[in-house]
N, C-alpha and C positions, 0 to 999 in steps of 0.2 A: 503494499499500499504506499509505504514511504517513497519507494522507487518510482512509483506511478505519479505521485504528487511532485517529485522532482522533475519528471519528464514534462508534466503540464506546465510547471513554472519555466522550464527552459524553453518550451514553445512559446509561451506568452512573451518572455524576454527577446526572443528572436523576432517575434512579430513587431515588437516596440522598436527594435533596432532597424528593421526593414522600413517601417514608417518614417523613422527619423532620416534614414538615408534617402528615402523617396522625397522628403520635403527639402533635404539639402540638394538634391538633384534638380528639383524645380527652381530653387534660389539660383543656382548656377546657370540654368537655362534662361531665366529672366535676366540675369546679369549679361550673359552673352548676347541676348537679343538686343538689349540697349547698346551694348558695346558695338555691335554690327551696325546698328542705326546711326550712332553718333560719331564713330571713327571716320567715315568718309566725309561727314559734315565738317569735323574739325580739321581734316586735311585740306578741304577746299577753302575753308575759312582762312587757314594759314596761308595757302598758296595765293589767294587773291588779296591778302593783306600785305604781300611783299611788294615793296617799291621797285618796279621793273620798267624799263624803257619801252617795253611793248604796250604798256597801258598809260604811261605818261612819257612825254618827249623831253625830259631834262636829261642831266648827265648821270643817268642810272644805268646799272648793269641790265643786260637783257635777260629775258626768262631763260634763254638757253644757257647763259653763263651761270646763272643761279642754279639751274638743274645740274649742270656739269660738276658743280662744286658740292651741292647739298645731297644729291641722291647717292653717289658712291660713298660719301662720308657716312651718310645715314646707314647704307647697306653694311659698310665696314663695322660701324658701331654695333649694329643688330648681331652681326656674326660673331664678333668678340664677345658680346655679352651672353649669347647662347653658349659659346664655347666655354666661357668662364663659369656659367651656371651648371653645365652638364659634364664637364671634363675634370676628373679628380687632379691630374697633373697640372692644369691651368690653375685650379683652385690652390694647390700646394705652392705653385710658384708665386701667385699674388700673395698668399699668406706669408711666404718667406721674405718677399720684397718689403712688405708691411712691417714685419718683425725687424728686419735688418735696418730699415729706415728709421724706425722707432728708436732702436738701440744707438744708431749713429747720432741721431738728434740729441738723445739723452747725453751721450759722451761729449758732444760738442757743447752742450749747455753746461756740463760739469767743467769742462775746460775753460769756458768763458767766465764762470764764476770765480775760477782760480786767478783770472786776470783782473778781476774787480778790486778797486782799492779797498784797503782794510776798513777805513773810516765809513765807507759806504755800507760795508757788510755789517759792521757793528750798528750803524743806524737802522738797517733793516731788521736786525735781530731785535733791537730794543723796541722798534715798532710793532713786531710780532708779538713780543711779550707783553707790551701795552694792550694790545688788542686782546690777547688771551685773558688777561686780568679784567678788562672791561666786560668781556662775555661772561667770565665766571661770576662777576659782581651782579650782572644782569640776571643771570640764572638764580643766583641766591636771592635777589630781590623778588623774583617771580615765585620762588619756593617758600618765601617768607610767610609763616602761618599767622602772623600777627595783623594781616590785612583784614579790616572789618567791612564788609560790604554794607551792612545796615548803618554803620556810622556815616558812610558817605551818602547814604539815602537820607538820613535825618538832617545832614548839612544842607541838602538840596531842598528839604521841606521849608526851610525859612523863607524862601522866596515864594511869594504868592502869585498865582496865575490869575490874570483878570480876563474875563470873557470880553471880546471886543464889543463895542457898543452895537455894531450892525447885527451881531449874532444873538443879542439878548432877546429873550421872549417879549413880544409885544412892541419891540422898537422898530421893527421893519415896516416898510410900506405895504399896506394889504389892500 
């Protein structure tokens, strides 16, 4: 009996997962539909937004020149992006370039700090220490339990609020 109940629960769970996958597929289909509709529109908007001598007679590049530069560079960018996305060798190359560049910059900054005059370094150290002390004092003030909310409310009660003459009952024009 327990085994049968487990099978029933498993079937219910798989049905719920199937319904969820179906709704996700519907969401992807709707997104794809809107992409298919708006991608060509945005392409033509960008194309006709270009200042070209074919549409305007000033000293502007022709549409052919713009196409000779932009279309191959766009294709190259798309190919490189897809290669970097799906090729593990390209990913490891990009990662190693990033890590080595980061290390080189860190070493360069460390070397430049050694060249900095001592008086400037001590000023920075003092400034940082002052900032730390200021932050610590601010946190201590926030954590201070002696702050009394109701005391500040009582202080505010001393001032009386007066209803403006226009808002008083019976003073408006009727």
